[in-house]
LOPADREN-804054 format. One line per 4 residues: number of its first residue (from 1); their letters; for each residue x, y, z of C-alpha. Coordinates in steps of 0.2 Angstrom, whole numbers. Layout:
NUM> A> X/Y/Z | ...
END
This chain:
1> MTGL> 0/0/0 | 14/12/4 | 22/9/-13 | 6/11/-22
5> SFLA> 3/28/-13 | 21/34/-17 | 19/29/-35 | 1/37/-37
9> LMLA> 8/53/-29 | 23/54/-40 | 13/52/-55 | 1/66/-50
13> AMPI> 17/77/-50 | 16/81/-31 | 33/88/-25 | 44/75/-18
17> AFVL> 45/81/-1 | 26/79/1 | 27/63/-8 | 39/56/5
21> LAAT> 29/63/19 | 13/56/13 | 21/38/11 | 28/39/28
25> FTFV> 11/43/36 | 3/29/25 | 16/17/32 | 13/22/50
29> LMTG> -6/21/48 | -5/4/40 | 7/-4/52 | 2/6/68
33> NMQI> 21/10/72 | 19/26/81 | 38/26/86 | 42/33/70
37> LNSI> 32/49/73 | 40/51/90 | 58/51/82 | 53/65/69
41> PQIL> 57/79/80 | 74/72/85 | 79/69/67 | 73/87/62
45> FGSV> 83/95/76 | 98/83/73 | 99/89/55 | 98/107/60
49> ENFD> 113/105/71 | 124/99/56 | 136/114/55 | 144/107/39
53> LLAI> 128/110/29 | 127/128/36 | 140/133/23 | 128/130/9
57> PLFV> 116/144/13 | 131/155/17 | 138/152/0 | 121/157/-8
61> LLGE> 120/173/3 | 138/177/-2 | 133/176/-21 | 118/187/-19
65> IMNE> 128/200/-10 | 141/200/-23 | 128/202/-37 | 119/215/-29
69> SGLT> 134/225/-23 | 141/225/-41 | 157/215/-35 | 155/202/-49
73> RRII> 155/215/-63 | 170/223/-55 | 179/206/-55 | 175/204/-74
77> IAAR> 181/222/-78 | 196/220/-68 | 201/204/-78 | 198/213/-94
81> VWLT> 209/227/-90 | 223/215/-86 | 221/205/-101 | 217/219/-114
85> RLPH> 233/217/-124 | 230/198/-127 | 220/191/-142 | 203/185/-139
89> NLVI> 204/193/-122 | 185/191/-118 | 186/173/-120 | 200/172/-107
93> VNLI> 191/185/-96 | 175/174/-97 | 185/158/-91 | 195/167/-78
97> SNLA> 180/176/-71 | 171/159/-70 | 186/152/-61 | 186/166/-48
101> LAAI> 167/165/-45 | 168/146/-44 | 181/148/-30 | 169/161/-21
105> MGSA> 151/154/-24 | 152/136/-25 | 137/135/-35 | 137/131/-54
109> TAQM> 120/137/-57 | 123/154/-49 | 139/156/-57 | 132/153/-75
113> AVMS> 117/164/-71 | 128/179/-66 | 140/176/-81 | 126/174/-94
117> RVVV> 120/191/-89 | 136/200/-89 | 149/192/-100 | 139/185/-114
121> PEME> 131/202/-120 | 149/210/-119 | 155/195/-130 | 141/199/-143
125> KDGY> 146/217/-144 | 163/212/-147 | 158/202/-162 | 157/184/-155
129> DRGY> 142/173/-159 | 129/172/-146 | 130/153/-146 | 149/152/-145
133> AASI> 148/165/-130 | 134/154/-122 | 143/138/-125 | 159/145/-117
137> TASA> 150/151/-102 | 141/135/-99 | 157/125/-101 | 165/136/-88
141> GLLG> 151/133/-77 | 157/115/-74 | 171/123/-64 | 158/126/-50
145> PIIP> 156/109/-44 | 175/105/-44 | 184/120/-39 | 184/122/-20
149> PSMV> 173/127/-10 | 159/116/-19 | 142/113/-13 | 143/96/-21
153> FIIY> 158/92/-10 | 150/98/5 | 133/88/3 | 143/72/-2
157> GVVA> 155/74/12 | 141/76/25 | 131/60/17 | 146/49/15
161> QVLI> 154/54/31 | 170/60/22 | 182/74/27 | 176/89/17
165> ADMF> 194/97/18 | 201/82/10 | 188/83/-4 | 192/102/-7
169> MAGI> 210/97/-8 | 207/84/-21 | 197/96/-32 | 211/109/-34
173> LPGI> 221/99/-47 | 206/92/-58 | 199/110/-58 | 214/118/-64
177> VLFA> 217/104/-78 | 199/106/-83 | 201/125/-84 | 217/124/-95
181> LILA> 208/111/-107 | 193/122/-109 | 203/138/-111 | 214/129/-125
185> IALW> 199/123/-134 | 190/139/-133 | 205/149/-140 | 207/136/-154
189> QAGI> 189/138/-158 | 190/158/-157 | 205/157/-169 | 196/148/-182
193> ASRA> 181/159/-181 | 192/174/-182 | 200/167/-198 | 183/163/-205
197> IRVR> 177/181/-203 | 192/188/-212 | 189/177/-227 | 175/186/-236
201> RCPP> 170/189/-254 | 181/201/-263 | 175/217/-271 | 175/218/-290
205> DRAS> 192/220/-299 | 195/237/-304 | 203/233/-320 | 191/221/-327
209> GRRS> 175/226/-316 | 171/208/-313 | 169/201/-296 | 181/186/-292
213> RGWR> 174/169/-291 | 174/159/-275 | 181/165/-258 | 199/171/-255
217> RC> 208/183/-243 | 207/201/-249
END
């Protein structure tokens, strides 16, 4: 009966929290085991006392403070000023800003939401394709769950009873390697795109007045 109620509520598109709660009460009513209800307050207070999970709402709060105060935009502007002499500097700024935000926020969703609003329009103004700018931002968002501090590491460490500090240390090298690979691929694609833009149809030849056939560099 408990399984049937669980399945029926899931098919009714009820939120999973209420599905689990309703299935629990169904099990209690069917078995008459009231000891489960007596342990619910202890479980609730015990989960609140877990200080490791307290880092997650604090990370979310930190991200909101950064967005509302304009600190995120200032980080991006500073990175662009430092790298202004490099070719394809906006691509590098996008990835470095994602790396910095991943080391502060710890949430890939919040990181990509901020970067898509700030960097993607700037890349479009600079001549980059919107799909290319969005793909670079989404790919760099993968750094959020890997670069410490990471919410995924915190939740896994609490559930699996693993030291969170050790998981943070283990995520540094893979995060840097992933950043370097994404940067290399992004710069390679940007170089191909810039060469394709420079190849255009040439104007008519002044001597003959005829337009040259095909595509060539002018």
